[in-house]
N, C-alpha and C positions, 0 to 999 in steps of 0.2 A: 876683548871686545867691550866696547862701551855703548850703551843705548841712551839716546837722548830724546826729550820731549820739550823743546824750548820755545819761547816767544820769538816771533819775528817783528822787528820794530823799524820805524822809519829812519832812525839814525842810531849812532853808537852811544849817545848820552843816556844815562839812567833816566827813566821817565819818558822816553821818546814814544811816540804814538804807536799803538799796537796795530801791525798789519796782518798778522796771522800766527801760525806755529809751525815749527820744523820738527819732524818726527823721523827717527831713523837710528843708524848706528855707524860706528867706525872701528876699524881694526888697525893696530899698529902693523905696518907692512915693512918695517926695517929694524935691524937689531938696535940701532940708536934711538928709534922711536921718532925719527925725523920725517917720516911719511906715513900717511893714513890712507887705507881704502875706505871711502865714504859711500854710503847709500842712504838717501833720505828723501822724504817728500815735504814740500812747503805747501801748506794748506792756508788759503787766504780767507780772512774773516768776512770779507765782502760776500754776500750771497750764502751766508751760513756754511762757510767752509766746503762748498760744493766745487769750487775751482782750485786746482792744485798743479803743481810741477813736481816731476820726479828727477833726481839727480844721482849720478854715479861717476866715481873717478878716484884719482889719487890726489890728495892734498899734501903737498910738501910744506913742513912747518918751519924749516930753516933753510938758508942758503939761497932761497929765491923769494922775491917779494911777492909773488902771486903764483897761483896754480890754476889749472882749468879743469872743469868738471863737464861731463856730458849731460845734457837735458835729454831724457830718453822718454818723454811722454807726459801726459797729464790728464786731468778730468775737467768737466765743465766746459768753460770757454777755451781752455787749454788742451782739449782732446787732441791727440796725435801731434802735440808740440815736439819740436826738437830744436837743438842749438847748443850753445855753450854757456857756461857761467865762469866768470872770473872770480876767484875766491882769494881774499887777503886775510891774513891774521893780524889783529891789532893787540898791542900789550894792554893789559887791564891796568887802568890807573886807580889811584887811592880813592876815587869817587864811586867806583863801581861796587855793587854789593857782592860779597863773596861769602858763600854759605858751606861749601865743602872743601875748601882749601885750595880748590883748582878751578879756575874760570878761563874760558877762552872766548874772545870777542871775534867774530868773523864778519866780513863785509862781502856780500855777494852782488854782483852785476850780471843780469841775464841778458843774453842776446838770442831771440828765438824766432822761429817761424811757426805758424799754425794756421 
Protein backbone atom coordinates (compact mmCIF):
# COMPACT_ATOMS: atom_id res chain seq x y z
CA UNK A 1 0.00 0.00 0.00
CA UNK A 2 1.24 3.46 -0.88
CA UNK A 3 -0.26 6.58 0.70
CA UNK A 4 -0.04 9.92 -1.10
CA UNK A 5 -0.72 13.59 -0.41
CA UNK A 6 0.19 15.40 -3.64
CA UNK A 7 -0.48 18.69 -5.38
CA UNK A 8 -3.06 18.97 -8.16
CA UNK A 9 -1.91 21.36 -10.87
CA UNK A 10 -3.39 22.85 -14.04
CA UNK A 11 -0.85 21.13 -16.29
CA UNK A 12 1.90 18.56 -16.37
CA UNK A 13 4.77 21.06 -16.45
CA UNK A 14 6.81 21.71 -13.33
CA UNK A 15 5.57 25.00 -11.90
CA UNK A 16 1.99 24.73 -13.25
CA UNK A 17 -0.64 26.60 -11.25
CA UNK A 18 -1.89 24.91 -8.09
CA UNK A 19 -5.52 23.75 -8.22
CA UNK A 20 -5.65 21.70 -5.01
CA UNK A 21 -4.36 18.47 -3.53
CA UNK A 22 -5.01 14.76 -3.87
CA UNK A 23 -4.97 12.57 -0.76
CA UNK A 24 -5.46 8.82 -0.72
CA UNK A 25 -3.82 5.48 -1.35
CA UNK A 26 -3.24 2.78 -3.92
CA UNK A 27 -2.53 -0.92 -3.65
CA UNK A 28 -0.87 -3.07 -6.31
CA UNK A 29 -3.57 -5.46 -7.47
CA UNK A 30 -1.60 -7.68 -9.84
CA UNK A 31 1.48 -9.84 -9.43
CA UNK A 32 3.37 -7.78 -12.01
CA UNK A 33 2.30 -4.49 -10.43
CA UNK A 34 0.64 -3.37 -13.66
CA UNK A 35 -2.65 -2.41 -12.05
CA UNK A 36 -3.50 -0.58 -8.86
CA UNK A 37 -6.67 -0.19 -6.84
CA UNK A 38 -6.91 3.53 -6.09
CA UNK A 39 -9.03 5.48 -3.61
CA UNK A 40 -8.46 9.19 -3.18
CA UNK A 41 -10.04 12.57 -2.64
CA UNK A 42 -9.25 15.63 -4.75
CA UNK A 43 -9.60 18.76 -2.61
CA UNK A 44 -9.80 22.05 -4.48
CA UNK A 45 -7.98 25.14 -3.20
CA UNK A 46 -10.79 27.51 -4.22
CA UNK A 47 -13.10 28.11 -1.20
CA UNK A 48 -10.46 26.89 1.25
CA UNK A 49 -10.57 23.19 0.32
CA UNK A 50 -14.31 22.91 1.10
CA UNK A 51 -15.05 21.44 -2.36
CA UNK A 52 -13.82 17.93 -3.12
CA UNK A 53 -14.42 14.85 -5.27
CA UNK A 54 -13.89 11.22 -4.25
CA UNK A 55 -12.50 8.65 -6.71
CA UNK A 56 -12.30 4.85 -6.64
CA UNK A 57 -11.25 2.24 -9.18
CA UNK A 58 -8.51 0.25 -10.87
CA UNK A 59 -5.75 2.07 -12.72
CA UNK A 60 -3.89 -0.05 -15.26
CA UNK A 61 -0.37 1.27 -15.65
CA UNK A 62 0.63 -0.67 -18.80
CA UNK A 63 -0.96 -2.18 -21.90
CA UNK A 64 -3.67 0.48 -22.06
CA UNK A 65 -3.35 4.19 -22.67
CA UNK A 66 -5.99 5.11 -20.09
CA UNK A 67 -8.18 3.75 -17.31
CA UNK A 68 -11.50 4.81 -15.81
CA UNK A 69 -12.19 5.58 -12.17
CA UNK A 70 -15.61 6.08 -10.59
CA UNK A 71 -16.45 9.43 -9.02
CA UNK A 72 -18.33 8.35 -5.90
CA UNK A 73 -19.27 11.60 -4.19
CA UNK A 74 -17.97 14.91 -3.04
CA UNK A 75 -18.30 17.81 -0.64
CA UNK A 76 -19.22 21.48 -0.96
CA UNK A 77 -20.52 22.30 -4.42
CA UNK A 78 -19.84 18.69 -5.47
CA UNK A 79 -22.00 17.04 -2.80
CA UNK A 80 -23.67 13.89 -4.22
CA UNK A 81 -21.54 14.09 -7.37
CA UNK A 82 -21.11 10.99 -9.50
CA UNK A 83 -19.49 10.20 -12.81
CA UNK A 84 -16.27 8.87 -14.27
CA UNK A 85 -12.72 10.09 -14.55
CA UNK A 86 -10.31 9.16 -17.31
CA UNK A 87 -6.82 8.69 -15.89
CA UNK A 88 -3.65 8.56 -17.99
CA UNK A 89 -0.07 7.94 -16.87
CA UNK A 90 2.63 10.17 -18.36
CA UNK A 91 6.34 9.37 -18.34
CA UNK A 92 8.34 11.69 -16.12
CA UNK A 93 10.78 13.69 -18.22
CA UNK A 94 14.16 15.06 -17.16
CA UNK A 95 12.67 18.43 -16.19
CA UNK A 96 10.49 16.98 -13.42
CA UNK A 97 11.68 17.10 -9.83
CA UNK A 98 12.40 13.63 -8.45
CA UNK A 99 12.81 13.28 -4.68
CA UNK A 100 12.44 9.62 -3.78
CA UNK A 101 13.56 7.78 -6.90
CA UNK A 102 10.01 7.16 -8.10
CA UNK A 103 7.63 9.70 -9.59
CA UNK A 104 4.40 9.19 -11.47
CA UNK A 105 2.60 11.91 -13.33
CA UNK A 106 -1.14 11.37 -13.80
CA UNK A 107 -3.61 13.31 -15.94
CA UNK A 108 -7.28 13.17 -14.91
CA UNK A 109 -10.30 14.31 -16.88
CA UNK A 110 -13.55 14.19 -14.89
CA UNK A 111 -17.07 13.85 -16.29
CA UNK A 112 -19.65 14.44 -13.58
CA UNK A 113 -23.19 15.18 -12.68
CA UNK A 114 -24.14 16.87 -9.41
